BAVEXPA-743259 format. One record per residue (C-alpha): residue number from 1; y, x, z; residue in three letters. Coordinates in nm, 2 decimals, m for minus. Layout:
<rs>
@nr:NUM	yy:Y	xx:X	zz:Z	rest:ALA
...
</rs>
This chain:
<rs>
@nr:1	yy:m1.05	xx:m3.91	zz:0.58	rest:UNK
@nr:2	yy:m0.73	xx:m3.79	zz:0.41	rest:UNK
@nr:3	yy:m0.54	xx:m4.05	zz:0.21	rest:UNK
@nr:4	yy:m0.58	xx:m4.08	zz:m0.16	rest:UNK
@nr:5	yy:m0.32	xx:m3.90	zz:m0.38	rest:UNK
@nr:6	yy:m0.01	xx:m4.10	zz:m0.48	rest:UNK
@nr:7	yy:0.08	xx:m4.03	zz:m0.84	rest:UNK
@nr:8	yy:0.41	xx:m4.15	zz:m0.98	rest:UNK
@nr:9	yy:0.63	xx:m4.06	zz:m1.27	rest:UNK
@nr:10	yy:0.47	xx:m3.72	zz:m1.32	rest:UNK
@nr:11	yy:0.61	xx:m3.59	zz:m0.99	rest:UNK
@nr:12	yy:0.39	xx:m3.37	zz:m0.76	rest:UNK
@nr:13	yy:0.12	xx:m3.56	zz:m0.57	rest:UNK
@nr:14	yy:0.17	xx:m3.62	zz:m0.20	rest:UNK
@nr:15	yy:m0.13	xx:m3.64	zz:0.03	rest:UNK
@nr:16	yy:m0.18	xx:m3.69	zz:0.40	rest:UNK
@nr:17	yy:m0.41	xx:m3.41	zz:0.50	rest:UNK
@nr:18	yy:m0.60	xx:m3.34	zz:0.81	rest:UNK
@nr:19	yy:m0.54	xx:m2.98	zz:0.93	rest:UNK
@nr:20	yy:m0.66	xx:m2.75	zz:1.21	rest:UNK
@nr:21	yy:m0.34	xx:m2.66	zz:1.39	rest:UNK
@nr:22	yy:m0.29	xx:m2.37	zz:1.63	rest:UNK
@nr:23	yy:0.01	xx:m2.48	zz:1.84	rest:UNK
@nr:24	yy:0.05	xx:m2.16	zz:2.04	rest:UNK
@nr:25	yy:m0.11	xx:m1.82	zz:2.10	rest:UNK
@nr:26	yy:m0.42	xx:m1.82	zz:2.32	rest:UNK
@nr:27	yy:m0.49	xx:m1.55	zz:2.58	rest:UNK
@nr:28	yy:m0.85	xx:m1.51	zz:2.46	rest:UNK
@nr:29	yy:m1.10	xx:m1.69	zz:2.24	rest:UNK
@nr:30	yy:m1.22	xx:m1.92	zz:2.53	rest:UNK
@nr:31	yy:m0.87	xx:m2.04	zz:2.57	rest:UNK
@nr:32	yy:m0.83	xx:m2.15	zz:2.21	rest:UNK
@nr:33	yy:m0.71	xx:m2.51	zz:2.17	rest:UNK
@nr:34	yy:m0.71	xx:m2.60	zz:1.80	rest:UNK
@nr:35	yy:m0.62	xx:m2.97	zz:1.73	rest:UNK
@nr:36	yy:m0.66	xx:m3.17	zz:1.41	rest:UNK
@nr:37	yy:m0.34	xx:m3.32	zz:1.30	rest:UNK
@nr:38	yy:m0.23	xx:m3.52	zz:1.00	rest:UNK
@nr:39	yy:0.04	xx:m3.37	zz:0.78	rest:UNK
@nr:40	yy:0.19	xx:m3.46	zz:0.44	rest:UNK
@nr:41	yy:0.13	xx:m3.19	zz:0.18	rest:UNK
@nr:42	yy:0.26	xx:m3.16	zz:m0.18	rest:UNK
@nr:43	yy:0.29	xx:m2.86	zz:m0.41	rest:UNK
@nr:44	yy:0.58	xx:m2.66	zz:m0.54	rest:UNK
@nr:45	yy:0.63	xx:m2.62	zz:m0.92	rest:UNK
@nr:46	yy:0.44	xx:m2.29	zz:m0.93	rest:UNK
@nr:47	yy:0.15	xx:m2.42	zz:m0.71	rest:UNK
@nr:48	yy:m0.16	xx:m2.63	zz:m0.73	rest:UNK
@nr:49	yy:m0.28	xx:m2.88	zz:m0.47	rest:UNK
@nr:50	yy:m0.64	xx:m2.83	zz:m0.38	rest:UNK
@nr:51	yy:m0.88	xx:m3.07	zz:m0.21	rest:UNK
@nr:52	yy:m1.06	xx:m2.82	zz:0.01	rest:UNK
@nr:53	yy:m1.44	xx:m2.85	zz:0.01	rest:UNK
@nr:54	yy:m1.52	xx:m2.56	zz:0.23	rest:UNK
@nr:55	yy:m1.33	xx:m2.29	zz:0.42	rest:UNK
@nr:56	yy:m1.46	xx:m1.98	zz:0.60	rest:UNK
@nr:57	yy:m1.37	xx:m1.86	zz:0.95	rest:UNK
@nr:58	yy:m1.31	xx:m1.49	zz:0.97	rest:UNK
@nr:59	yy:m1.27	xx:m1.25	zz:1.26	rest:UNK
@nr:60	yy:m0.90	xx:m1.21	zz:1.16	rest:UNK
@nr:61	yy:m0.85	xx:m1.58	zz:1.21	rest:UNK
@nr:62	yy:m0.96	xx:m1.54	zz:1.57	rest:UNK
@nr:63	yy:m0.75	xx:m1.22	zz:1.62	rest:UNK
@nr:64	yy:m0.44	xx:m1.40	zz:1.48	rest:UNK
@nr:65	yy:m0.50	xx:m1.69	zz:1.72	rest:UNK
@nr:66	yy:m0.52	xx:m1.47	zz:2.02	rest:UNK
@nr:67	yy:m0.21	xx:m1.26	zz:1.97	rest:UNK
@nr:68	yy:m0.36	xx:m0.95	zz:1.81	rest:UNK
@nr:69	yy:m0.14	xx:m0.99	zz:1.51	rest:UNK
@nr:70	yy:0.23	xx:m1.01	zz:1.62	rest:UNK
@nr:71	yy:0.35	xx:m1.14	zz:1.29	rest:UNK
@nr:72	yy:0.13	xx:m1.45	zz:1.31	rest:UNK
@nr:73	yy:0.34	xx:m1.76	zz:1.33	rest:UNK
@nr:74	yy:0.29	xx:m2.07	zz:1.56	rest:UNK
@nr:75	yy:0.23	xx:m2.35	zz:1.51	rest:UNK
@nr:76	yy:0.03	xx:m2.32	zz:1.19	rest:UNK
@nr:77	yy:m0.28	xx:m2.43	zz:1.01	rest:UNK
@nr:78	yy:m0.55	xx:m2.15	zz:1.03	rest:UNK
@nr:79	yy:m0.77	xx:m2.01	zz:0.76	rest:UNK
@nr:80	yy:m0.77	xx:m1.75	zz:0.48	rest:UNK
@nr:81	yy:m1.07	xx:m1.83	zz:0.26	rest:UNK
@nr:82	yy:m1.14	xx:m2.16	zz:0.07	rest:UNK
@nr:83	yy:m1.31	xx:m2.33	zz:m0.22	rest:UNK
@nr:84	yy:m1.22	xx:m2.67	zz:m0.36	rest:UNK
@nr:85	yy:m1.11	xx:m2.89	zz:m0.65	rest:UNK
@nr:86	yy:m0.75	xx:m2.90	zz:m0.80	rest:UNK
@nr:87	yy:m0.61	xx:m3.25	zz:m0.77	rest:UNK
@nr:88	yy:m0.25	xx:m3.17	zz:m0.88	rest:UNK
@nr:89	yy:m0.09	xx:m2.89	zz:m1.07	rest:UNK
@nr:90	yy:0.06	xx:m2.77	zz:m1.40	rest:UNK
@nr:91	yy:m0.10	xx:m2.89	zz:m1.72	rest:UNK
@nr:92	yy:m0.47	xx:m2.81	zz:m1.75	rest:UNK
@nr:93	yy:m0.53	xx:m2.75	zz:m1.39	rest:UNK
@nr:94	yy:m0.64	xx:m3.09	zz:m1.25	rest:UNK
@nr:95	yy:m1.02	xx:m3.11	zz:m1.20	rest:UNK
@nr:96	yy:m1.08	xx:m2.74	zz:m1.20	rest:UNK
@nr:97	yy:m1.32	xx:m2.60	zz:m0.93	rest:UNK
@nr:98	yy:m1.16	xx:m2.29	zz:m0.77	rest:UNK
@nr:99	yy:m1.19	xx:m2.06	zz:m0.48	rest:UNK
@nr:100	yy:m0.97	xx:m1.79	zz:m0.32	rest:UNK
@nr:101	yy:m0.85	xx:m1.60	zz:m0.02	rest:UNK
@nr:102	yy:m0.53	xx:m1.45	zz:0.11	rest:UNK
@nr:103	yy:m0.36	xx:m1.20	zz:0.35	rest:UNK
@nr:104	yy:m0.09	xx:m1.44	zz:0.44	rest:UNK
@nr:105	yy:m0.26	xx:m1.79	zz:0.44	rest:UNK
@nr:106	yy:m0.35	xx:m1.89	zz:0.79	rest:UNK
@nr:107	yy:m0.15	xx:m1.60	zz:0.94	rest:UNK
@nr:108	yy:0.21	xx:m1.61	zz:0.82	rest:UNK
@nr:109	yy:0.19	xx:m1.96	zz:0.66	rest:UNK
@nr:110	yy:m0.03	xx:m2.27	zz:0.67	rest:UNK
@nr:111	yy:m0.38	xx:m2.19	zz:0.57	rest:UNK
@nr:112	yy:m0.71	xx:m2.33	zz:0.45	rest:UNK
@nr:113	yy:m0.87	xx:m2.51	zz:0.75	rest:UNK
@nr:114	yy:m0.77	xx:m2.84	zz:0.62	rest:UNK
@nr:115	yy:m0.86	xx:m3.12	zz:0.38	rest:UNK
@nr:116	yy:m0.60	xx:m3.00	zz:0.14	rest:UNK
@nr:117	yy:m0.41	xx:m2.68	zz:0.05	rest:UNK
@nr:118	yy:m0.11	xx:m2.60	zz:m0.16	rest:UNK
@nr:119	yy:m0.12	xx:m2.24	zz:m0.30	rest:UNK
@nr:120	yy:0.02	xx:m2.05	zz:m0.60	rest:UNK
@nr:121	yy:m0.16	xx:m2.13	zz:m0.93	rest:UNK
@nr:122	yy:m0.18	xx:m1.75	zz:m1.00	rest:UNK
@nr:123	yy:m0.38	xx:m1.71	zz:m0.67	rest:UNK
@nr:124	yy:m0.68	xx:m1.93	zz:m0.75	rest:UNK
@nr:125	yy:m0.99	xx:m1.82	zz:m0.93	rest:UNK
@nr:126	yy:m1.24	xx:m2.03	zz:m1.12	rest:UNK
@nr:127	yy:m1.55	xx:m2.09	zz:m0.90	rest:UNK
@nr:128	yy:m1.87	xx:m1.96	zz:m1.06	rest:UNK
@nr:129	yy:m2.08	xx:m2.26	zz:m1.15	rest:UNK
@nr:130	yy:m2.39	xx:m2.11	zz:m0.99	rest:UNK
@nr:131	yy:m2.23	xx:m2.11	zz:m0.64	rest:UNK
@nr:132	yy:m2.21	xx:m2.39	zz:m0.39	rest:UNK
@nr:133	yy:m1.87	xx:m2.48	zz:m0.23	rest:UNK
@nr:134	yy:m1.98	xx:m2.31	zz:0.10	rest:UNK
@nr:135	yy:m2.11	xx:m2.00	zz:m0.08	rest:UNK
@nr:136	yy:m1.78	xx:m1.96	zz:m0.27	rest:UNK
@nr:137	yy:m1.58	xx:m2.01	zz:0.04	rest:UNK
@nr:138	yy:m1.77	xx:m1.74	zz:0.21	rest:UNK
@nr:139	yy:m1.69	xx:m1.47	zz:m0.05	rest:UNK
@nr:140	yy:m1.32	xx:m1.41	zz:0.03	rest:UNK
@nr:141	yy:m1.22	xx:m1.16	zz:0.30	rest:UNK
@nr:142	yy:m1.54	xx:m0.95	zz:0.30	rest:UNK
@nr:143	yy:m1.56	xx:m0.90	zz:m0.07	rest:UNK
@nr:144	yy:m1.19	xx:m0.86	zz:m0.12	rest:UNK
@nr:145	yy:m1.19	xx:m0.59	zz:0.15	rest:UNK
@nr:146	yy:m1.48	xx:m0.41	zz:m0.01	rest:UNK
@nr:147	yy:m1.35	xx:m0.43	zz:m0.36	rest:UNK
@nr:148	yy:m1.00	xx:m0.33	zz:m0.26	rest:UNK
@nr:149	yy:m1.14	xx:m0.03	zz:m0.08	rest:UNK
@nr:150	yy:m1.35	xx:0.08	zz:m0.37	rest:UNK
@nr:151	yy:m1.07	xx:0.02	zz:m0.62	rest:UNK
@nr:152	yy:m0.83	xx:0.24	zz:m0.42	rest:UNK
@nr:153	yy:m1.09	xx:0.51	zz:m0.36	rest:UNK
@nr:154	yy:m1.21	xx:0.49	zz:m0.72	rest:UNK
@nr:155	yy:m1.50	xx:0.27	zz:m0.84	rest:UNK
@nr:156	yy:m1.81	xx:0.48	zz:m0.80	rest:UNK
@nr:157	yy:m2.03	xx:0.55	zz:m1.10	rest:UNK
@nr:158	yy:m2.38	xx:0.65	zz:m1.18	rest:UNK
@nr:159	yy:m2.36	xx:1.00	zz:m1.05	rest:UNK
@nr:160	yy:m2.19	xx:0.92	zz:m0.72	rest:UNK
@nr:161	yy:m2.33	xx:0.85	zz:m0.37	rest:UNK
@nr:162	yy:m2.16	xx:0.59	zz:m0.14	rest:UNK
@nr:163	yy:m2.23	xx:0.61	zz:0.23	rest:UNK
@nr:164	yy:m2.17	xx:0.27	zz:0.39	rest:UNK
@nr:165	yy:m2.13	xx:0.28	zz:0.77	rest:UNK
@nr:166	yy:m2.21	xx:m0.05	zz:0.92	rest:UNK
@nr:167	yy:m2.41	xx:m0.15	zz:0.62	rest:UNK
@nr:168	yy:m2.53	xx:m0.48	zz:0.76	rest:UNK
@nr:169	yy:m2.19	xx:m0.62	zz:0.84	rest:UNK
@nr:170	yy:m2.04	xx:m0.85	zz:0.58	rest:UNK
@nr:171	yy:m1.80	xx:m0.60	zz:0.44	rest:UNK
@nr:172	yy:m2.08	xx:m0.34	zz:0.44	rest:UNK
@nr:173	yy:m2.30	xx:m0.57	zz:0.24	rest:UNK
@nr:174	yy:m2.03	xx:m0.65	zz:0.00	rest:UNK
@nr:175	yy:m1.95	xx:m0.28	zz:m0.05	rest:UNK
@nr:176	yy:m2.32	xx:m0.21	zz:m0.11	rest:UNK
@nr:177	yy:m2.34	xx:m0.49	zz:m0.37	rest:UNK
@nr:178	yy:m2.03	xx:m0.37	zz:m0.56	rest:UNK
@nr:179	yy:m2.13	xx:0.00	zz:m0.55	rest:UNK
@nr:180	yy:m2.49	xx:m0.07	zz:m0.67	rest:UNK
@nr:181	yy:m2.35	xx:m0.31	zz:m0.94	rest:UNK
@nr:182	yy:m2.16	xx:m0.01	zz:m1.08	rest:UNK
@nr:183	yy:m2.46	xx:0.21	zz:m1.07	rest:UNK
@nr:184	yy:m2.39	xx:0.42	zz:m0.76	rest:UNK
@nr:185	yy:m2.65	xx:0.53	zz:m0.51	rest:UNK
@nr:186	yy:m2.60	xx:0.38	zz:m0.16	rest:UNK
@nr:187	yy:m2.70	xx:0.52	zz:0.17	rest:UNK
@nr:188	yy:m2.65	xx:0.28	zz:0.46	rest:UNK
@nr:189	yy:m2.59	xx:0.36	zz:0.83	rest:UNK
@nr:190	yy:m2.71	xx:0.12	zz:1.10	rest:UNK
@nr:191	yy:m2.68	xx:0.16	zz:1.48	rest:UNK
@nr:192	yy:m3.04	xx:0.07	zz:1.56	rest:UNK
@nr:193	yy:m3.37	xx:0.05	zz:1.37	rest:UNK
@nr:194	yy:m3.33	xx:m0.23	zz:1.12	rest:UNK
@nr:195	yy:m3.36	xx:m0.27	zz:0.74	rest:UNK
@nr:196	yy:m3.07	xx:m0.35	zz:0.51	rest:UNK
@nr:197	yy:m3.03	xx:m0.73	zz:0.52	rest:UNK
@nr:198	yy:m2.82	xx:m0.80	zz:0.21	rest:UNK
@nr:199	yy:m2.85	xx:m0.81	zz:m0.17	rest:UNK
@nr:200	yy:m2.84	xx:m0.49	zz:m0.37	rest:UNK
@nr:201	yy:m2.89	xx:m0.39	zz:m0.74	rest:UNK
@nr:202	yy:m3.10	xx:m0.08	zz:m0.64	rest:UNK
@nr:203	yy:m3.27	xx:0.06	zz:m0.34	rest:UNK
@nr:204	yy:m3.06	xx:0.12	zz:m0.03	rest:UNK
@nr:205	yy:m3.16	xx:0.42	zz:0.18	rest:UNK
@nr:206	yy:m3.11	xx:0.36	zz:0.56	rest:UNK
@nr:207	yy:m3.01	xx:0.60	zz:0.83	rest:UNK
@nr:208	yy:m3.06	xx:0.50	zz:1.19	rest:UNK
@nr:209	yy:m2.76	xx:0.65	zz:1.38	rest:UNK
@nr:210	yy:m2.94	xx:0.60	zz:1.71	rest:UNK
@nr:211	yy:m3.21	xx:0.86	zz:1.64	rest:UNK
@nr:212	yy:m3.07	xx:1.11	zz:1.39	rest:UNK
@nr:213	yy:m2.75	xx:1.31	zz:1.32	rest:UNK
@nr:214	yy:m2.59	xx:1.11	zz:1.04	rest:UNK
@nr:215	yy:m2.41	xx:1.39	zz:0.86	rest:UNK
@nr:216	yy:m2.71	xx:1.62	zz:0.87	rest:UNK
@nr:217	yy:m2.93	xx:1.34	zz:0.73	rest:UNK
@nr:218	yy:m2.67	xx:1.27	zz:0.45	rest:UNK
@nr:219	yy:m2.66	xx:1.64	zz:0.36	rest:UNK
@nr:220	yy:m3.04	xx:1.65	zz:0.34	rest:UNK
@nr:221	yy:m3.06	xx:1.33	zz:0.13	rest:UNK
@nr:222	yy:m2.80	xx:1.47	zz:m0.11	rest:UNK
@nr:223	yy:m2.93	xx:1.82	zz:m0.14	rest:UNK
@nr:224	yy:m2.64	xx:1.96	zz:0.06	rest:UNK
@nr:225	yy:m2.36	xx:1.79	zz:m0.15	rest:UNK
@nr:226	yy:m2.26	xx:1.50	zz:0.08	rest:UNK
@nr:227	yy:m2.13	xx:1.15	zz:0.00	rest:UNK
@nr:228	yy:m1.86	xx:1.11	zz:m0.27	rest:UNK
@nr:229	yy:m1.74	xx:0.80	zz:m0.09	rest:UNK
@nr:230	yy:m1.78	xx:0.70	zz:0.28	rest:UNK
@nr:231	yy:m1.70	xx:0.33	zz:0.34	rest:UNK
@nr:232	yy:m1.64	xx:0.33	zz:0.71	rest:UNK
@nr:233	yy:m1.64	xx:m0.03	zz:0.83	rest:UNK
@nr:234	yy:m1.63	xx:0.05	zz:1.20	rest:UNK
@nr:235	yy:m1.36	xx:0.32	zz:1.24	rest:UNK
@nr:236	yy:m1.35	xx:0.57	zz:1.52	rest:UNK
@nr:237	yy:m1.71	xx:0.56	zz:1.64	rest:UNK
@nr:238	yy:m1.82	xx:0.68	zz:1.30	rest:UNK
@nr:239	yy:m1.51	xx:0.88	zz:1.20	rest:UNK
@nr:240	yy:m1.64	xx:1.23	zz:1.28	rest:UNK
@nr:241	yy:m1.98	xx:1.16	zz:1.12	rest:UNK
@nr:242	yy:m1.81	xx:1.02	zz:0.81	rest:UNK
@nr:243	yy:m1.58	xx:1.33	zz:0.79	rest:UNK
@nr:244	yy:m1.88	xx:1.57	zz:0.82	rest:UNK
@nr:245	yy:m2.07	xx:1.36	zz:0.55	rest:UNK
@nr:246	yy:m1.80	xx:1.39	zz:0.28	rest:UNK
@nr:247	yy:m1.87	xx:1.59	zz:m0.03	rest:UNK
@nr:248	yy:m1.60	xx:1.82	zz:m0.19	rest:UNK
@nr:249	yy:m1.32	xx:1.58	zz:m0.29	rest:UNK
@nr:250	yy:m1.49	xx:1.30	zz:m0.10	rest:UNK
@nr:251	yy:m1.30	xx:0.99	zz:0.00	rest:UNK
@nr:252	yy:m1.33	xx:0.80	zz:0.33	rest:UNK
@nr:253	yy:m1.23	xx:0.43	zz:0.33	rest:UNK
@nr:254	yy:m1.12	xx:0.29	zz:0.67	rest:UNK
@nr:255	yy:m1.08	xx:m0.08	zz:0.73	rest:UNK
@nr:256	yy:m1.10	xx:m0.11	zz:1.11	rest:UNK
@nr:257	yy:m1.12	xx:0.08	zz:1.44	rest:UNK
@nr:258	yy:m1.17	xx:0.03	zz:1.81	rest:UNK
@nr:259	yy:m0.97	xx:0.33	zz:1.94	rest:UNK
@nr:260	yy:m0.65	xx:0.41	zz:1.75	rest:UNK
@nr:261	yy:m0.66	xx:0.79	zz:1.78	rest:UNK
@nr:262	yy:m0.93	xx:1.03	zz:1.67	rest:UNK
@nr:263	yy:m0.96	xx:1.41	zz:1.66	rest:UNK
@nr:264	yy:m0.86	xx:1.53	zz:1.31	rest:UNK
@nr:265	yy:m0.95	xx:1.88	zz:1.17	rest:UNK
@nr:266	yy:m0.68	xx:1.94	zz:0.92	rest:UNK
@nr:267	yy:m0.83	xx:2.26	zz:0.79	rest:UNK
@nr:268	yy:m1.16	xx:2.09	zz:0.70	rest:UNK
@nr:269	yy:m0.96	xx:1.81	zz:0.55	rest:UNK
@nr:270	yy:m0.76	xx:2.02	zz:0.30	rest:UNK
@nr:271	yy:m1.04	xx:2.27	zz:0.24	rest:UNK
@nr:272	yy:m1.27	xx:1.98	zz:0.15	rest:UNK
@nr:273	yy:m0.99	xx:1.83	zz:m0.06	rest:UNK
@nr:274	yy:m1.06	xx:1.50	zz:0.10	rest:UNK
@nr:275	yy:m0.88	xx:1.17	zz:0.07	rest:UNK
@nr:276	yy:m0.85	xx:0.90	zz:0.34	rest:UNK
@nr:277	yy:m0.79	xx:0.54	zz:0.21	rest:UNK
@nr:278	yy:m0.67	xx:0.28	zz:0.45	rest:UNK
@nr:279	yy:m0.73	xx:m0.09	zz:0.36	rest:UNK
@nr:280	yy:m0.55	xx:m0.39	zz:0.53	rest:UNK
@nr:281	yy:m0.61	xx:m0.70	zz:0.33	rest:UNK
@nr:282	yy:m0.36	xx:m0.88	zz:0.55	rest:UNK
@nr:283	yy:m0.10	xx:m0.70	zz:0.34	rest:UNK
@nr:284	yy:m0.22	xx:m0.87	zz:0.02	rest:UNK
@nr:285	yy:m0.05	xx:m1.18	zz:m0.10	rest:UNK
@nr:286	yy:m0.25	xx:m1.48	zz:m0.22	rest:UNK
@nr:287	yy:m0.17	xx:m1.37	zz:m0.58	rest:UNK
@nr:288	yy:m0.27	xx:m1.01	zz:m0.52	rest:UNK
@nr:289	yy:m0.59	xx:m1.13	zz:m0.35	rest:UNK
@nr:290	yy:m0.67	xx:m1.36	zz:m0.65	rest:UNK
@nr:291	yy:m0.64	xx:m1.06	zz:m0.88	rest:UNK
@nr:292	yy:m0.91	xx:m0.87	zz:m0.68	rest:UNK
@nr:293	yy:m1.14	xx:m1.18	zz:m0.68	rest:UNK
@nr:294	yy:m1.11	xx:m1.21	zz:m1.06	rest:UNK
@nr:295	yy:m1.25	xx:m0.86	zz:m1.10	rest:UNK
@nr:296	yy:m1.55	xx:m0.97	zz:m0.90	rest:UNK
@nr:297	yy:m1.61	xx:m1.29	zz:m1.09	rest:UNK
@nr:298	yy:m1.82	xx:m1.14	zz:m1.37	rest:UNK
@nr:299	yy:m2.05	xx:m0.99	zz:m1.11	rest:UNK
@nr:300	yy:m2.12	xx:m1.33	zz:m0.95	rest:UNK
@nr:301	yy:m2.16	xx:m1.49	zz:m1.29	rest:UNK
@nr:302	yy:m2.42	xx:m1.23	zz:m1.39	rest:UNK
@nr:303	yy:m2.61	xx:m1.23	zz:m1.06	rest:UNK
@nr:304	yy:m2.53	xx:m0.87	zz:m0.99	rest:UNK
@nr:305	yy:m2.32	xx:m1.00	zz:m0.70	rest:UNK
@nr:306	yy:m2.46	xx:m1.27	zz:m0.47	rest:UNK
@nr:307	yy:m2.28	xx:m1.48	zz:m0.20	rest:UNK
@nr:308	yy:m2.38	xx:m1.46	zz:0.16	rest:UNK
@nr:309	yy:m2.65	xx:m1.71	zz:0.26	rest:UNK
@nr:310	yy:m2.49	xx:m2.00	zz:0.44	rest:UNK
@nr:311	yy:m2.70	xx:m2.15	zz:0.72	rest:UNK
@nr:312	yy:m2.69	xx:m2.52	zz:0.78	rest:UNK
@nr:313	yy:m2.61	xx:m2.48	zz:1.15	rest:UNK
@nr:314	yy:m2.32	xx:m2.25	zz:1.06	rest:UNK
@nr:315	yy:m2.13	xx:m2.53	zz:0.88	rest:UNK
@nr:316	yy:m1.90	xx:m2.74	zz:1.10	rest:UNK
@nr:317	yy:m1.65	xx:m3.02	zz:1.06	rest:UNK
@nr:318	yy:m1.28	xx:m2.96	zz:1.12	rest:UNK
@nr:319	yy:m1.31	xx:m3.13	zz:1.46	rest:UNK
@nr:320	yy:m1.55	xx:m2.84	zz:1.57	rest:UNK
@nr:321	yy:m1.31	xx:m2.56	zz:1.48	rest:UNK
@nr:322	yy:m1.31	xx:m2.42	zz:1.84	rest:UNK
@nr:323	yy:m1.69	xx:m2.39	zz:1.83	rest:UNK
@nr:324	yy:m1.66	xx:m2.22	zz:1.49	rest:UNK
@nr:325	yy:m1.40	xx:m1.97	zz:1.62	rest:UNK
@nr:326	yy:m1.61	xx:m1.90	zz:1.93	rest:UNK
@nr:327	yy:m1.91	xx:m1.83	zz:1.71	rest:UNK
@nr:328	yy:m1.71	xx:m1.57	zz:1.51	rest:UNK
@nr:329	yy:m1.56	xx:m1.42	zz:1.83	rest:UNK
@nr:330	yy:m1.92	xx:m1.38	zz:1.96	rest:UNK
@nr:331	yy:m2.00	xx:m1.15	zz:1.66	rest:UNK
@nr:332	yy:m2.22	xx:m1.39	zz:1.48	rest:UNK
@nr:333	yy:m2.37	xx:m1.23	zz:1.18	rest:UNK
@nr:334	yy:m2.37	xx:m1.57	zz:1.00	rest:UNK
@nr:335	yy:m2.09	xx:m1.67	zz:0.77	rest:UNK
@nr:336	yy:m1.92	xx:m1.96	zz:0.96	rest:UNK
@nr:337	yy:m1.79	xx:m2.24	zz:0.74	rest:UNK
@nr:338	yy:m1.57	xx:m2.54	zz:0.81	rest:UNK
@nr:339	yy:m1.64	xx:m2.84	zz:0.58	rest:UNK
@nr:340	yy:m1.34	xx:m3.08	zz:0.59	rest:UNK
@nr:341	yy:m1.52	xx:m3.39	zz:0.48	rest:UNK
</rs>
């Protein structure tokens, strides 16, 4: 257990925290060698010190640990998402239950896979009372990615159709929740015959890409118009189908890819007056990420947005960080959580 806070003369609290440390880049997930170290943490004047109750493990945590992000620093404490209780901070902060995420935590600076975290006060968000620690910790990266994409493309309204490619992935589910919360119609694309797995505020129509032409099916479902927004969570495998599915002045959101280069028909692009929106949440600071999460807060409070279910066997202590990383690297559909205590 981490040591109790030492409070004296109104100065910032110092704690001895246990942290998951990545000492050097691993060649592959199987070679990961995280260790749990004790480190003294305290906050800066503009920060709060949080006792972390739960922290998610994201695919980006694994990628950064295996050298796929050249700007990742070593050694460092891993982790981008968190939920916990403020134990030290500016007046009025102590005791508040908060959650948050970041593009730099756990990548360019020490992150959330620890018993304690120091982060800017402007970055944290009040935890909805109806969410558990683990549920709140699981919101971060997927919902921030989905919301930032829809913010940049234009929040869809009642008369718009959103096509979500990879609808059963975590970002796909988050995008579906947000779009249906705002009244949009959602059509989801899956790569094999399966229903939509997540929460939605209206019916989600499903297209099985393994048996039909996606673009032709979208045109049929929309009476020839096409989708106002295509949220492409996969990248190049769906790029052409997404392009062919766009309505006049449609917007395609891209957050990932497998191959970096795709054929691009410029004539169809400008004749269709299309917009492509690239989203990289790793470019968002903790404070910018907090601003996105605050926009989502009312949705979680009202029940229009729901956290991902957290399975008991997907929650692990810090000492089992490698197993958690390997589960995520193995494309687990479960949200994997580290519980520090």
